[in-house]
N, C-alpha and C positions, 0 to 999 in steps of 0.2 A: 538172207529170210526172203522172201517174194509176196511182193502185192498182189493178189487171185481180182480182178476188175469185174464190170457187166454192166450193161447198158441199159437200164430202169427207167419205172415210168415214163413208157414211152405209150402207154392205151392217150388215148382222145374220147374223153366225157364219158361214153354209154362201151363203148371199145377198147374192149384191151386186147396188148400186147405180149404174151407170154409170166410169168407167172412170176413175178419179179419175188411175194414170197415167197418163195421154196429160192430163186436163188439167192436171197436176201441171208439165206440161213446156209450158205457154202462158198462165199464171195468178204470180202474182206473189205473192196471197197466200188460203193456203190456212182454208175458216173447215170445221174440223177438227167433226166431232161426234163430244158425249163421252159418249155409254149413254143420252143419257136421254133420245130422240128416237129413235137410230139407233145403228146402232156397239157396239163392244165392247174388249175390252181389245188381243185379237190387230188389230182393224182399227184401233185408235187407234194404233200401235206403228211398223204398217207404212205408216200414211199419216205418221205423224212424221215418218218415219228415210228414205221417200219427195220427204218436204219440204227438205228436211236437205238427203237426195244434189245437187236442184235449184236449192239458193238458192229455196225461196219462206219465205217467212214464213208462220207457225204461229199464225192465230187460233183461239179457243175459242171452239165454238159451242155457244150455252147455250141448256136450252128446259126446256121442263116435262118433269115427268116421264109420260112418254107414250109410248108405245114403242106401242098399241098405233093410235094415231093418226097419228105420225111429227109429233109434235108439235105439229099443225095444229086441236088441240081445246081453243077458249081454258079454261083455268081458274081460277076465284076459289080460291087459294094465300093465306095466310096469311102476314103480312109474313115474319116470324122464319124461322116455314119456307121460306118459298122466297128467302132471304136463304144461308141452310145451304148451301140447291137446289145452289143454283149455285154457292157457293166448293165443297164437293165436286169439282161436275165442271172447275170451273177449276185445282183442284190438281193432281185424276184426272192430264186432257190435261198440264197444261205437269211433274208427275214425270215421266208418260212420251216425254216433248218433249226433257227434258231428259238422262234414258237413251241418248235415240238423237243429243245432241248439239246440240241446237237445243232454243226456251224457248219460251212462248209470247205471244206482243208484244200483243195484242190482243184483242177481246171481242168478236164478236157473235149475242146473241141469238138462236132460231129460229122460226121460224113465228112459232105464236097467243101467243109471248111478247115478238116481235120487232111487233108490232102492239098489243100489251095496251097495251107502258111505251109508246109515242105518244103516246096520251091516258088512259092514269093513271101517276098521280102516286104512290101509292101503292104498285104495282109497279116504278115503274119507281126508287123511292130504294131497292125490298127488292133488285134487281138490281143499283146502286147500289152498298148500302151490301157486299154479294158483293166485289165487283172495289176498291176503300176497301179489306176488311179484307186483301184477298191481294194484290193490289199498286195499290196508289194510282195510279201511274205509269201501268197499262195503259188504253191508248186505246179509248172502245166506238164503235162501228157504232149508227148509227139515219135515220136521216128529218126534211129540214132543219125541219120540224114539230112535229119528236119534242118531247112536256114534259121528257122528259129535259135536253132541253140546262137546264133550271131544273132541274138537279139539282145540291148544290153536291158540290168534291170531285172532281171528275169530267172526263177530258177528255173531247167528241165527238166525233165525224168522222159530214159527209153521208157517204151513201150513196147513190148510182141505180144502180135497177133497169134492166138492158139489156133481159128479158125479160117485164117485168110490165107489163100497163095501168096508169096511174095516174088514179085522182077526183082530179077540182076541186081538191080542196080540196091534192092533194100527195101523201095516200095510195093504198094500193096497194088494187087493186080485187081483191078478195074473189077467190076462188080457188071458190069456186062458181060462181061467174057465166062466161057464157061471151066469148068472147076475154080474162080473167082472166092468159094466161100466151098469147107471144108466140112461134112456133114460126121463124119465118122470116127463115132466116139476113140477107141484104139486110138488111129492114126492124132487127131484130134490132142488128144494127153503125152502121147512118144511125141510130138512136136512141141510142145509146152515146157515138157519134162526135159526134153537138148535143150533149148530157150536155160533155162535156167542153171543147168548145169551146164553146158556146155560154153554159155550167149551163143551161139545162129541155131541156122534154121539153114532147111534148104530150098533156093528155088525151084520155079517150074521148068528149069534148064536142069536141075541137078549140080547147077554152083551150089557150094557155103557162102551165107550171109551174114557176118557178124552185125547180132542185136545186144547182146548183153545189156536188159532187158530188166529196171528195175521193179516197174509189174507187166503182169499177162491179162491179156485181155480175151474171157468168151464173149462173143456177142448176145446183147441177155432177148435178138428175135428171130437167131438162125434154127433150124429144125431141131427141136431133141435137143434143145441150148442146156433144161435140164439136169440130164440125162450130161450130157457136155463135159458141163462144168462140174458136177460131181469124181469123173472118172478126170478129172485132168486135177481135180485135187487127191484122191487120193493115188494114184501117180505121182507125184510130184509128196505127199507124205511118205510112200515107199522108197524113196530114194532118198528118204531125209532131210526135203526142205524145207524149212521152214513158215507157213506162212505166214503173214502178217501184214496190216499196212504199211506205203513208203512215209502216207503223211498224217 
């Protein structure tokens, strides 16, 4: 079974980013923004309600406190401060999810924080400490080579990215680089299917990278995200891969 996740609830106030309701009809897990890089209480509530209504699992998409940069600017945050900020986001979203009849089932760091804790053991431990303090049973999504795998007391789940380019070492190509985001529907769907079937993805230099994902992400802010997600789901199902939440 493979989980299909997307980043949702990433609007702010009157501004909307992506079609959350359409994506909630396609994915099996929703990484809901918790207000630090995007989202606000009303958007969080509406997104959680939509997920519960459609049987989609809710995850907390925690991030640096960086609304202006959409959480994509790397920050040097003191470990105790980072732990507190992740705990704050996780508790807020879980409270809203519970009010709508659901609950947070996993944690996925967003943007720069996601990439930072792949290689930074100090920040990885700080994020994990927040999860342990709130609910140590909550699994965390990360890359297979992440140092988060070495942190004790947390469950780690491998994630693959259908619409992002990979470096040969298994990390994601920076969004500042051309070709970092893949927008072709067939290519994105084929990459997701290869990840699910073979556990591998082709890096930018043509080498094969092992990812062995339990969950595959299609970003909600990628141009044509709904069509991309639908193409991914369709090709996975045609490959006789069963879709369902990992958490």
